[in-house]
N, C-alpha and C positions, 0 to 999 in steps of 0.2 A: 242136112234137114232129113228127119225121119220120113219114110215113104208115105205114111198115113197122116202126117202132121200138116194141117192147113196153113197156108201162107197168108199173112195179114199185111195189108198196106193201106196207105192213105196220106192225105195232105193236111198239114196243120199250119194255121196262120198264127204268127206272133204279132200282136198288135198292141199299141199303147202310145202314150204321149212321147215327145222327143226325149231322148237321154234317160230312159228307164232301164236300159241294159239289154235290149232285144238282140243286138249284134253279139254282145258278150255271151248270151245264152246260146245263140246259134253256133258260135265257134266252140263253146264248151261241149255241145252235143256231138258235133261232127269230129271234134278232136283236132281241128286245124283252122287257121284263120281263112274264112271265106268272106267275111264281112268286116269292114274296117271299124275300128273302135276309137272314140274320142269323147272327151268330157264336154265337147261342144254339142249343143242340141242340133237335130236335123242333119246328122252326119250321113245316114243312109238315104240315098235318093232313089234307087231302083229297088224293085222287089228282088230279093236275093234268096235263092233256094239252096238249102243245105240238106244233104241226104244222109240219113242214118239207117244202116242196114245190119241186121243180125241173121242168124240162120233161118228164122221163121217170120221175120218182119222187116218191112221197109217203110220208114216214115220220111216224107218229104216236107221239111219245114220251110215256110216262107217268111223271111224277115222283112217286114214292111217298113217304109219310111214312117217316122213319128208323125202322128196326126196333129196338125197345128193350124192356126189361121193363116192362110197363104197371103203373101204380099207381092208375089211375082208369078209369072207363068210357070217358072220352075217349081215354086211352092204349090201351085195348083196341080201340077203334074204329080208331085209327091203325094198329096192328099188323095187324089183320084186313084193313084196306084195302090195306096194302102187299102182304101175302102173296097176296091174292086175284088180283092181276094176273098171277101167274106162269103160270096155266093158259091165259091169253087171248092171249098175245103170240107174235110170230115170233122174237124174240131178247131176251136179257136182258143188261143192262150191270150188273155187280156192281162198285160203286165203293168204293174204299178210299183212305185218305190215305197219301201217301208218308212223311209225318212221324209216323206212328203205327204201332206194332208190332201184329201180329195178336193179337186178343183174343177174349174169350168171345162178344161180340156178333157178331164176324165168323164165328166157328165156328157159331153159331146159324143164321145165314143160309145158310152153306155146307151145313149139314145139310138145310135146306129145299130148296136148289137141286139136291140129288142126285136128286130126283124129277122134275126138269124135263127134258123131252125136246128142247127147242129149244136152238140155239147160245147159249152163255154166254161173254161177253167179260169179262175182268178189266181194269178201268179204274183205273189208279193215278193219282190226282189230286194236285195241288199239288206237281208235280215242280220248280216254280220255287223251292220253299222248302227243298230238300234237296240235299246233295252227290250227284253221280252214283254214288259208291261205295255210299251208303246205299240208293239206289234198287235196286241189284242185290241187296242184302241183303233188302229187302222182297219183291222178286220171288221170291227163293229160299224165303221163308216160305210162299208160296202155290202154288208150281209144281206140287205133287202133290195139292193140295186137291180139284181138280175137273179134268175133261178140257176145259180152256179152249179155245174156238175160236181166240182170239188174245188177246194181252196188249198193252194200250195204255197207256203212260205219257203223261199229259196235264197241262195246266194249264187248267182250265175258266175261270179268271179271265183269264189272258193269251191263251188261245186256242191254245196249243202242241198240235199233233197232233190237234186236234178235227176239222179238215177231212179228215185222213187216216182218222180213225175213221169219219166219215160216208161216205167213199168206199168203204170196206170193207163197211159195212152195206148201202149201196145195191147193191153187186154181189151180195150174197147174199140179198136179199129176193125173195120169189116174185112172179111176175106177178100183177097185181091191179088193181082199179079205183081211181080217185081218189075218196076218201071225202068230202073237203072242198074248197070253192073254193080256188083258188090263193092268194088274198090272205088267207085265214083262218089265224091262228096259234094259236088255242086253241079248245076246245069249251066253255069255261066262259063263262057269261053275264057281262056287264059288271058286274052287281051284285056277283057273287062277287069279281071282281078288284078292284073298288073297296074292298070290305070288307077284303081281304087287304092292300091298299096302306096303309089306315089302320092295320091291326094291325101292319104292319112298322114304322111310325113309333113306335108305342107301345113295341114291343120295343127299338127302336134308342135311344129317348130315356130310357126309364125303367130300362134296364139290369137290375140285380139286384133292384130294389125290387118289380117286378110281373112275375115270371117268366113262367109260362104260365097265368096266371089270367085271361087276356083273351080275349074274343070281340067281334066287331064285327057289328052288325046294321044293314043298310041299311033305313031306315024309308021313304024315298021318294026318287025321282029324277024331277024335273019340269023342263021348260024354263021358265025364269023369263021370258025374252023372247028376241028374236032373237039376242042376244049372249051369253046366260049360262044355264047349267044349275044348278039348285038341288038339292043333295044333302044329305039329312038322315040322320044315322047315330047310333047309340047304342053306346058302348063299355061292354061288360059286364065287371065285375070280381067277385071272390069275397068280398072283405072290406071293411068300411067304411073301414079304415085306408088301403086302396089308392086310395080315391076322392080323398083329398087329394093323393096323389102324382100321379095322372093330371091333376087340375085345376091343381095348383101354386099358388104364392102369387099371389093376385089373378088367377087364371086363366091365368097365364103358360105352364104346361106344355101345357095343352089348346090354347092359341092356337098354340104351336110345333108340336104334333102336326098340327093342322089346316093350318097354313101349308105344312109339308113335304109332307103327303099331297095337298093341293090341286094342287101342281105336277105330281105324278105322275099324278093323275086327269085333269088338263087335257091332259097328253101322251097319255093313253090315249084320251080322248074327242075330242081335236082341237078343243076348245072352252073358253071361259072357264067357270069353275066357282065357285059360291058354296057353300062347305062349312059345314054347321052340325052341331056335335057335342054330344052329351049323354053323361053318365056315369051308369050305373045299377049298384047293388050287387045281385047275385043269388047268395046264399050257396050253396056247393057245387054250382054249376051243372055242373061237370065230371063229377059222379056222378049227375046226374038225367037219366034217359032222355028225358023230355018236353022238357026244356030243350035237351039236345043236338040233338034233332031240329029244334026251332024255330030253332036257331042254325046249321043247315046240316050237322049231322053225323048223317046218316041211315043206318040199316042197309042200305037198298037202294042205297047208294052203293058197296057192295063185294059 
């Protein structure tokens, strides 16, 4: 960084309905998976911070849970966690899907954003999946909803216009300190990311059978020897019938979950990993405050 060049930094919230691609955008920006991705709605449960640093700028992006009508204490936690970010940031990215019409969920978020005094950008994701004429129609649905700072059509998956969005954000951030080291890409501890990587594989492989009844608890992370790290984790489900689905015939599903998760964990840790998984039934854990806290969903997180 040149001696007389001012350093700019700030916090940016990514907000939107479930499954609009917030986690995909965050991972695209930081260049590594810090938030799990799934085509199932409400995959992200905690606020996840991704850190983007250049020679003269640091942007801390907060990927929020998708805002939806909650049906459990876990759902209530997720919505409160998402909305609580709005008063703490320097800019807000409101993400929508180019292939979905404006709906009640979008209107709910727009109403909350009317009280936000910071710049709000309308980010229209998945432009690679629609005809350009349809994109203009979507933009028209939102043009008078809020006084948008700017409107950015992007593809978080393909990277279209993401660099341009970052350039605009960088130019409009205030002068400020560098909050995190240049090589740090998230503020979450490794245990949290490892648990999320395992949960991602459960969502991916069990599809509709075990929707959002799953939590993952890391029991221990120990170096086994100079060449391998031993990770022990428990997959929590709500009903006994789900246990058989997670384990699979002869343990085949649990083995597949472990094999796929282990590869991502090895990439994260830069080391060989021995991953040991258990499955535990904890009925109605999503509505039990004591269990929510012990599984990492604490009220002091929002």
